[in-house]
MDTraj code that builds the backbone (N, CA, C; nanometers):
import mdtraj as md
import numpy as np

residues = "MET LYS ILE GLU LEU VAL ASN ASN SER THR SER GLU CYS ASN GLU THR ALA ILE ILE SER VAL ALA LYS PHE ALA LEU ILE GLU SER GLY ILE HIS PRO ASP SER GLU LEU SER ILE GLN VAL VAL THR GLU GLU VAL MET SER ASP LEU HIS MET LYS TRP MET ASN LEU PRO GLY PRO THR ASP VAL LEU SER PHE ALA MET ASP GLU MET LYS PRO ASN SER ALA ALA SER GLY PRO GLY ILE VAL GLY ASP LEU VAL LEU CYS PRO SER TYR ALA GLN ASN ASN GLY LYS GLN SER LEU ASP LYS GLU LEU GLU LEU LEU THR VAL HIS GLY VAL LEU HIS LEU LEU GLY TYR ASP HIS GLU GLU GLU ASN GLU GLU VAL ALA MET PHE THR LEU GLN ASP GLU ILE LEU LYS LYS CYS ARG LEU LEU VAL".split()
xyz = np.array([
    [7.9305, -2.4551, -3.1736],
    [7.8333, -2.5103, -3.1118],
    [7.7139, -2.5697, -3.1807],
    [7.6822, -2.7029, -3.1339],
    [7.5494, -2.7741, -3.2053],
    [7.4587, -2.7689, -3.1192],
    [7.3650, -2.6770, -3.1452],
    [7.1989, -2.6742, -3.0673],
    [7.1101, -2.6836, -3.1615],
    [7.0500, -2.8411, -3.1085],
    [6.9273, -2.8401, -3.1759],
    [6.7838, -2.7828, -3.1436],
    [6.7173, -2.7246, -3.1826],
    [6.5920, -2.7027, -3.1186],
    [6.4693, -2.7423, -3.1997],
    [6.4060, -2.8371, -3.0882],
    [6.2374, -2.8730, -3.1514],
    [6.1508, -2.8137, -3.0878],
    [6.0214, -2.7601, -3.1624],
    [5.9319, -2.7226, -3.0733],
    [5.8277, -2.7889, -3.1204],
    [5.7997, -2.8726, -2.9851],
    [5.6720, -2.9887, -2.9926],
    [5.5672, -2.8935, -2.8852],
    [5.5276, -2.7709, -2.8903],
    [5.4571, -2.6642, -2.8034],
    [5.3585, -2.6402, -2.9262],
    [5.2718, -2.5711, -2.8554],
    [5.1602, -2.4830, -2.9399],
    [5.1526, -2.3252, -2.9288],
    [5.3042, -2.3134, -2.8511],
    [5.3237, -2.1913, -2.8184],
    [5.4794, -2.1555, -2.9349],
    [5.3968, -2.0214, -3.0206],
    [5.5067, -1.9766, -3.0922],
    [5.6675, -1.9119, -3.0120],
    [5.7450, -1.8997, -3.0197],
    [5.8431, -1.8686, -2.9260],
    [5.9862, -1.8208, -3.0459],
    [6.0767, -1.7708, -2.9839],
    [6.1927, -1.6790, -3.0495],
    [6.2837, -1.8257, -3.0835],
    [6.2960, -1.8760, -3.1437],
    [6.3783, -2.0214, -3.1514],
    [6.5366, -1.9263, -3.2008],
    [6.5534, -1.8898, -3.3309],
    [6.7291, -1.8075, -3.3199],
    [6.7776, -1.7712, -3.1794],
    [6.6381, -1.6634, -3.1066],
    [6.7086, -1.6193, -2.9809],
    [6.7032, -1.7448, -2.8927],
    [6.6378, -1.8137, -2.9187],
    [6.6583, -1.9215, -2.7610],
    [6.8051, -1.9850, -2.7920],
    [6.7931, -2.0277, -2.8896],
    [6.9745, -2.1035, -2.9665],
    [7.0338, -1.9873, -2.9340],
    [7.0569, -1.8533, -2.9890],
    [7.1098, -1.7927, -2.9424],
    [7.1694, -1.7363, -2.8055],
    [7.1214, -1.7060, -2.7164],
    [7.1512, -1.7178, -2.5773],
    [7.2004, -1.8217, -2.5134],
    [7.1252, -1.9829, -2.5971],
    [7.2546, -2.0713, -2.4995],
    [7.3821, -2.1049, -2.5896],
    [7.3936, -2.0704, -2.7106],
    [7.5221, -2.0499, -2.7248],
    [7.6347, -1.9933, -2.6719],
    [7.5622, -1.8450, -2.6693],
    [7.6161, -1.7800, -2.5379],
    [7.6825, -1.8114, -2.4505],
    [7.5690, -1.8454, -2.3529],
    [7.5950, -1.8840, -2.2197],
    [7.7084, -2.0413, -2.2291],
    [7.7126, -2.0649, -2.2941],
    [7.7852, -2.1747, -2.2927],
    [7.9403, -2.1243, -2.3189],
    [7.9494, -2.0461, -2.4370],
    [8.0467, -2.0083, -2.4674],
    [8.0989, -1.9216, -2.3611],
    [8.0412, -1.8249, -2.2763],
    [8.0472, -1.7389, -2.1892],
    [8.1069, -1.8624, -2.0408],
    [8.0718, -1.9526, -2.0365],
    [8.0707, -2.0772, -1.9812],
    [8.2192, -2.1782, -1.9591],
    [8.2547, -2.1200, -2.0476],
    [8.3914, -2.1938, -2.1327],
    [8.4016, -2.3362, -2.1685],
    [8.2540, -2.3556, -2.2516],
    [8.2469, -2.5097, -2.3044],
    [8.3019, -2.5331, -2.4499],
    [8.3778, -2.6136, -2.4924],
    [8.4470, -2.6261, -2.5867],
    [8.3160, -2.5896, -2.6666],
    [8.3337, -2.5246, -2.8194],
    [8.2643, -2.4717, -2.9360],
    [8.2409, -2.5704, -3.0016],
    [8.2706, -2.6999, -2.9898],
    [8.2371, -2.8208, -3.0579],
    [8.1202, -2.9231, -2.9798],
    [8.0521, -2.8543, -2.8773],
    [7.9880, -2.9318, -2.7557],
    [7.8562, -2.8921, -2.8165],
    [7.7703, -3.0026, -2.7465],
    [7.6226, -3.0456, -2.8275],
    [7.5542, -3.0208, -2.7052],
    [7.4179, -2.9243, -2.7627],
    [7.3468, -2.9275, -2.6432],
    [7.1450, -2.9526, -2.7687],
    [7.0436, -3.0063, -2.6513],
    [6.9185, -3.0195, -2.7544],
    [6.8520, -2.9449, -2.6502],
    [6.7485, -2.8774, -2.7070],
    [6.6652, -2.8242, -2.6708],
    [6.5380, -2.8152, -2.7169],
    [6.4151, -2.8858, -2.6116],
    [6.2936, -2.9063, -2.6231],
    [6.2239, -2.8189, -2.5702],
    [6.1101, -2.7697, -2.6932],
    [5.9932, -2.6729, -2.5974],
    [5.8483, -2.7389, -2.6429],
    [5.7890, -2.8072, -2.5654],
    [5.7184, -2.8946, -2.5313],
    [5.5520, -2.7894, -2.4142],
    [5.4534, -2.8639, -2.4399],
    [5.3383, -2.8076, -2.3767],
    [5.3539, -2.8757, -2.1905],
    [5.2470, -2.8122, -2.1465],
    [5.2430, -2.8372, -2.0036],
    [5.2042, -2.9510, -1.9698],
    [5.1483, -3.0589, -2.0307],
    [5.1109, -3.1714, -2.0539],
    [5.2410, -3.2868, -2.0266],
    [5.2949, -3.2792, -2.1212],
    [5.4553, -3.3083, -2.1273],
    [5.5405, -3.2938, -2.0350],
    [5.5129, -3.1548, -1.9964],
    [5.6610, -3.1321, -1.8809],
    [5.6176, -3.1766, -1.7831],
    [5.4470, -3.1856, -1.7334],
    [5.4279, -3.2350, -1.6447],
    [5.4620, -3.3910, -1.6014],
    [5.4472, -3.4359, -1.7232],
    [5.5130, -3.5889, -1.7201],
    [5.6124, -3.6073, -1.6594],
    [5.7003, -3.5300, -1.7393],
    [5.8371, -3.5368, -1.7379],
    [5.9006, -3.4916, -1.5794],
    [5.8200, -3.3928, -1.4950],
    [5.8182, -3.3307, -1.3872],
    [5.8218, -3.3818, -1.2850],
    [5.6905, -3.5320, -1.2914],
    [5.6983, -3.6465, -1.2558],
    [5.7464, -3.7265, -1.2500],
    [5.7915, -3.7725, -1.3816],
    [5.8785, -3.9078, -1.4185],
    [6.0207, -3.8751, -1.3380],
    [6.0969, -3.7698, -1.3379],
    [6.2473, -3.7388, -1.2850],
    [6.1941, -3.6553, -1.1779],
    [6.1557, -3.5507, -1.1324],
    [6.1842, -3.5497, -1.0149],
    [6.0961, -3.5397, -0.9465],
    [5.9610, -3.6297, -0.9391],
    [5.8557, -3.6758, -0.8471],
    [5.7988, -3.5704, -0.7581],
    [5.7903, -3.4515, -0.9073],
    [5.7144, -3.3801, -0.8574],
    [5.5725, -3.3146, -0.9474],
    [5.4481, -3.3457, -0.9020],
    [5.3549, -3.3110, -0.9832],
    [5.3070, -3.1813, -1.0278],
    [5.2493, -3.1641, -1.1682],
    [5.2186, -3.0366, -1.2466],
    [5.3570, -3.0379, -1.2990],
    [5.3093, -2.8887, -1.4149],
    [5.3933, -2.8826, -1.4866],
    [5.5443, -2.7407, -1.4394],
    [5.6537, -2.7302, -1.4778],
    [5.7542, -2.6556, -1.4431],
    [5.7598, -2.5802, -1.5817],
    [5.8608, -2.4544, -1.5526],
    [5.8783, -2.3717, -1.6949],
    [6.0457, -2.4303, -1.7274],
    [6.0904, -2.5039, -1.6964],
    [6.2039, -2.5923, -1.7169],
    [6.2818, -2.6748, -1.6730],
    [6.3669, -2.7506, -1.7633],
    [6.3946, -2.9154, -1.6821],
    [6.5032, -2.8890, -1.7552],
    [6.6404, -2.9844, -1.6626],
    [6.7626, -2.9778, -1.7183],
    [6.7939, -3.1255, -1.7021],
    [6.8626, -3.1683, -1.8105],
    [6.9103, -3.3473, -1.8017],
    [7.0463, -3.3051, -1.8245],
    [7.1399, -3.3257, -1.7941],
    [7.2944, -3.3179, -1.7986],
    [7.2939, -3.4802, -1.8806],
    [7.4269, -3.4456, -1.9432],
    [7.4280, -3.6004, -2.0348],
    [7.5997, -3.6194, -2.0025],
    [7.6701, -3.5496, -1.9750],
    [7.8883, -3.5931, -2.0287],
    [7.9112, -3.5078, -1.8803],
    [7.8214, -3.4402, -1.7912],
    [7.8493, -3.3596, -1.6876],
    [7.9708, -3.2866, -1.7481],
    [7.9217, -3.1930, -1.8463],
    [8.0234, -3.1113, -1.8416],
    [8.0300, -2.9961, -1.7308],
    [8.1862, -2.8977, -1.6917],
    [8.1987, -2.8251, -1.5681],
    [8.2231, -2.7150, -1.6352],
    [8.1937, -2.5814, -1.5931],
    [8.2444, -2.4483, -1.6941],
    [8.3867, -2.4588, -1.6845],
    [8.4355, -2.3995, -1.7702],
    [8.5546, -2.4091, -1.8165],
    [8.6857, -2.5586, -1.8411],
    [8.5742, -2.6196, -1.9098],
    [8.6426, -2.7420, -1.9213],
    [8.6282, -2.7525, -2.1073],
    [8.6783, -2.6323, -2.1933],
    [8.7031, -2.6395, -2.2972],
    [8.8341, -2.7482, -2.3683],
    [8.9081, -2.7030, -2.2574],
    [9.0466, -2.8122, -2.3339],
    [8.9941, -2.9619, -2.2798],
    [8.8772, -2.9902, -2.2348],
    [8.9129, -3.1496, -2.2239],
    [8.8323, -3.1999, -2.3496],
    [8.7799, -3.1003, -2.4187],
    [8.7214, -3.1206, -2.5887],
    [8.6047, -3.1470, -2.5991],
    [8.4595, -3.1657, -2.6481],
    [8.3708, -3.1274, -2.6893],
    [8.3232, -3.2185, -2.6196],
    [8.1779, -3.1972, -2.5896],
    [8.1319, -3.3132, -2.4992],
    [7.9442, -3.3030, -2.5523],
    [7.8261, -3.3874, -2.4909],
    [7.7151, -3.3365, -2.4927],
    [7.6815, -3.3007, -2.3898],
    [7.6657, -3.1563, -2.3766],
    [7.6032, -3.0738, -2.2516],
    [7.4620, -3.1366, -2.2054],
    [7.3869, -3.1670, -2.2782],
    [7.2407, -3.2395, -2.2056],
    [7.1381, -3.2064, -2.3011],
    [7.0215, -3.2085, -2.2123],
    [6.8897, -3.1526, -2.2729],
    [6.8293, -3.0794, -2.1871],
    [6.7787, -3.0211, -2.2278],
    [6.6988, -2.8640, -2.1783],
    [6.5867, -2.8271, -2.2416],
    [6.4672, -2.8708, -2.1479],
    [6.3177, -2.8777, -2.1896],
    [6.2385, -2.7321, -2.1408],
    [6.1829, -2.6570, -2.2214],
    [6.1058, -2.5450, -2.1527],
    [6.0123, -2.5607, -2.2146],
    [5.8949, -2.4896, -2.0975],
    [5.7400, -2.5207, -2.1427],
    [5.6659, -2.3582, -2.0773],
    [5.6542, -2.3084, -2.2346],
    [5.6486, -2.1470, -2.2738],
    [5.4998, -2.1387, -2.2352],
    [5.4445, -2.2213, -2.2220],
    [5.2765, -2.1964, -2.1518],
    [5.3118, -2.1673, -2.0410],
    [5.3735, -2.2306, -1.9454],
    [5.3538, -2.2219, -1.8176],
    [5.4653, -2.1028, -1.7546],
    [5.5304, -2.0673, -1.8590],
    [5.6625, -1.9715, -1.7997],
    [5.5937, -1.8541, -1.8227],
    [5.5041, -1.8522, -1.9310],
    [5.3840, -1.7422, -1.9419],
    [5.3860, -1.6930, -1.8163],
    [5.3491, -1.7701, -1.7356],
    [5.2617, -1.7244, -1.5928],
    [5.3397, -1.6395, -1.5175],
    [5.4874, -1.6574, -1.5505],
    [5.5634, -1.6275, -1.4174],
    [5.5696, -1.4735, -1.4309],
    [5.5049, -1.4457, -1.5427],
    [5.4698, -1.2689, -1.5467],
    [5.5526, -1.1599, -1.5304],
    [5.6553, -1.1784, -1.5152],
    [5.7509, -1.0804, -1.5232],
    [5.8574, -1.0138, -1.6452],
    [5.8261, -1.0319, -1.7267],
    [5.8882, -0.9461, -1.8315],
    [5.8047, -1.0343, -2.0023],
    [5.7873, -1.0296, -2.1077],
    [5.7704, -1.0558, -2.2139],
    [5.8015, -1.2091, -2.2279],
    [5.7202, -1.2921, -2.3110],
    [5.7329, -1.4110, -2.2910],
    [5.8791, -1.4550, -2.3462],
    [5.9406, -1.3747, -2.4741],
    [6.0672, -1.4040, -2.5282],
    [6.1823, -1.3940, -2.4336],
    [6.1971, -1.2625, -2.3203],
    [6.2685, -1.2276, -2.2576],
    [6.2717, -1.3871, -2.1364],
    [6.1645, -1.3949, -2.0723],
    [6.1329, -1.5246, -1.9934],
    [6.1832, -1.6543, -2.0593],
    [6.1744, -1.6655, -2.2082],
    [6.2513, -1.7785, -2.2040],
    [6.3923, -1.8013, -2.2423],
    [6.4427, -1.6906, -2.3044],
    [6.5790, -1.6671, -2.2355],
    [6.6465, -1.6960, -2.1524],
    [6.5936, -1.5994, -2.0001],
    [6.6543, -1.6115, -1.8780],
    [6.6403, -1.7763, -1.8363],
    [6.5100, -1.8345, -1.8981],
    [6.4879, -1.9891, -1.8352],
    [6.6155, -2.0683, -1.9522],
    [6.6363, -2.0154, -2.0435],
    [6.7630, -2.1157, -2.1525],
    [6.8362, -2.0768, -2.0252],
    [6.9343, -2.0024, -2.0147],
    [7.0403, -1.9218, -1.9133],
    [7.0561, -2.0524, -1.8349],
    [6.9459, -2.0103, -1.7051],
    [6.8979, -2.0958, -1.6284],
    [6.8932, -2.2141, -1.6289],
    [6.8743, -2.2913, -1.7067],
    [6.9126, -2.4451, -1.7595],
    [7.0559, -2.4777, -1.7718],
    [7.0677, -2.4047, -1.8867],
    [7.2220, -2.3967, -1.9077],
    [7.3176, -2.4273, -1.7881],
    [7.2676, -2.3452, -1.6743],
    [7.3601, -2.3159, -1.5554],
    [7.3774, -2.4695, -1.4796],
    [7.2631, -2.5092, -1.4830],
    [7.2044, -2.6465, -1.4251],
    [7.2792, -2.7742, -1.5011],
    [7.2534, -2.7205, -1.6137],
    [7.3428, -2.8259, -1.6582],
    [7.5240, -2.8478, -1.6846],
    [7.5380, -2.7469, -1.6179],
    [7.6746, -2.7259, -1.5824],
    [7.6692, -2.7449, -1.4482],
    [7.6070, -2.7834, -1.3588],
    [7.6840, -2.8364, -1.2550],
    [7.5994, -2.7093, -1.1434],
    [7.5385, -2.5894, -1.1794],
    [7.5285, -2.5275, -1.0816],
    [7.4231, -2.5658, -0.9950],
    [7.3608, -2.4562, -0.9071],
    [7.2544, -2.5336, -0.8607],
    [7.1898, -2.3882, -0.7627],
    [7.0883, -2.4035, -0.6742],
    [7.0313, -2.2624, -0.6108],
    [6.9662, -2.3495, -0.4856],
    [7.0213, -2.4691, -0.4094],
    [6.9410, -2.5473, -0.3648],
    [7.0022, -2.4269, -0.1556],
    [7.1426, -2.3993, -0.1719],
    [7.1933, -2.3334, -0.0311],
    [7.1614, -2.1945, -0.1151],
    [7.1374, -2.0624, -0.0189],
    [7.1593, -1.9328, -0.0131],
    [7.3008, -1.9397, -0.1248],
    [7.3686, -1.9481, -0.0524],
    [7.4879, -1.9146, -0.1138],
    [7.4992, -1.9956, -0.2572],
    [7.4289, -2.0757, -0.3044],
    [7.4541, -2.1157, -0.4508],
    [7.3429, -2.0428, -0.4930],
    [7.2249, -2.0204, -0.4618],
    [7.1396, -1.9528, -0.5256],
    [7.2046, -1.8390, -0.5805],
    [7.2669, -1.7348, -0.4322],
    [7.3411, -1.5647, -0.4848],
    [7.4467, -1.6362, -0.5865],
    [7.5020, -1.6969, -0.5847],
    [7.6168, -1.7249, -0.7034],
    [7.5520, -1.7576, -0.8616],
    [7.4633, -1.8688, -0.8439],
    [7.3777, -1.9075, -0.9710],
    [7.3175, -1.7694, -1.0337],
    [7.2240, -1.7217, -0.9466],
    [7.1577, -1.6274, -1.0144],
    [7.2028, -1.4616, -1.0861],
    [7.3604, -1.4290, -1.0091],
    [7.4502, -1.3554, -1.0355],
    [7.5022, -1.3913, -1.1453],
    [7.5479, -1.4772, -1.1631],
    [7.6136, -1.4996, -1.2949],
    [7.5072, -1.5506, -1.4265],
    [7.3806, -1.5837, -1.3793],
    [7.2775, -1.5619, -1.4581],
    [7.2579, -1.4361, -1.5162],
    [7.2149, -1.3685, -1.4378],
    [7.2066, -1.2426, -1.4525],
    [7.3039, -1.1348, -1.5568],
    [7.4201, -1.1793, -1.5387],
    [7.5448, -1.1046, -1.6361],
    [7.5340, -1.1780, -1.7572],
    [7.5543, -1.3098, -1.7722],
    [7.5246, -1.3830, -1.8923],
    [7.4276, -1.2942, -1.9845],
    [7.3183, -1.2990, -1.8734],
    [7.2285, -1.2318, -1.9913],
    [7.2476, -1.0682, -2.0669],
    [7.2569, -0.9900, -1.9142],
    [7.3469, -0.8881, -1.9885],
    [7.4201, -0.8769, -2.0706],
    [7.5077, -0.9100, -2.0846],
    [7.6066, -0.9449, -2.1980],
    [7.5827, -0.9860, -2.3413],
    [7.4420, -1.0632, -2.3232],
    [7.4216, -1.1208, -2.4381],
    [7.3557, -1.0410, -2.4983],
    [7.2679, -0.9709, -2.4013],
    [7.1714, -0.8636, -2.4839],
    [7.2428, -0.6717, -2.5123],
    [7.3743, -0.7100, -2.4576],
    [7.4352, -0.5748, -2.5249],
    [7.4872, -0.6152, -2.6772],
    [7.5023, -0.7526, -2.6949],
    [7.5307, -0.7703, -2.8032],
    [7.4041, -0.7794, -2.9718],
    [7.2870, -0.7340, -2.9012],
    [7.1915, -0.7703, -2.9531],
    [7.1526, -0.6111, -3.0005],
])
top = md.Topology()
chain = top.add_chain()
for i, resn in enumerate(residues, 1):
    res = top.add_residue(resn, chain, resSeq=i)
    for name in ("N", "CA", "C"):
        top.add_atom(name, md.element.get_by_symbol(name[0]), res)
traj = md.Trajectory(xyz[None], top)
């Protein structure tokens, strides 16, 4: 799995852990191991601009996902592809306050990867399915550490 991470924020974050959990989530989801993912870590100002431009929503958010090849879970047999771009905003995510910033960024990375693979949480049944899978992936990943 080729995962490129660029930190353009002023926040320090565990880039190795973010890449590791993204790779684990993609492999667990049955994505071809030669696929590519790009991760950017940005400031609240940059995230606000992206949020308005692509979602037409004001202000920053913690994670945005931009799918490229519209890959689906268990598509490894179809060959490698470009999964897409994941954008994280640690200074905004830090305000979520549920856990350490490193753990929150790991959760947001898995959440974003699942969005890239077509999962959503608009409907209650979709939310239950996505969040259950998200929790399962995080639990399995953390058992390996």
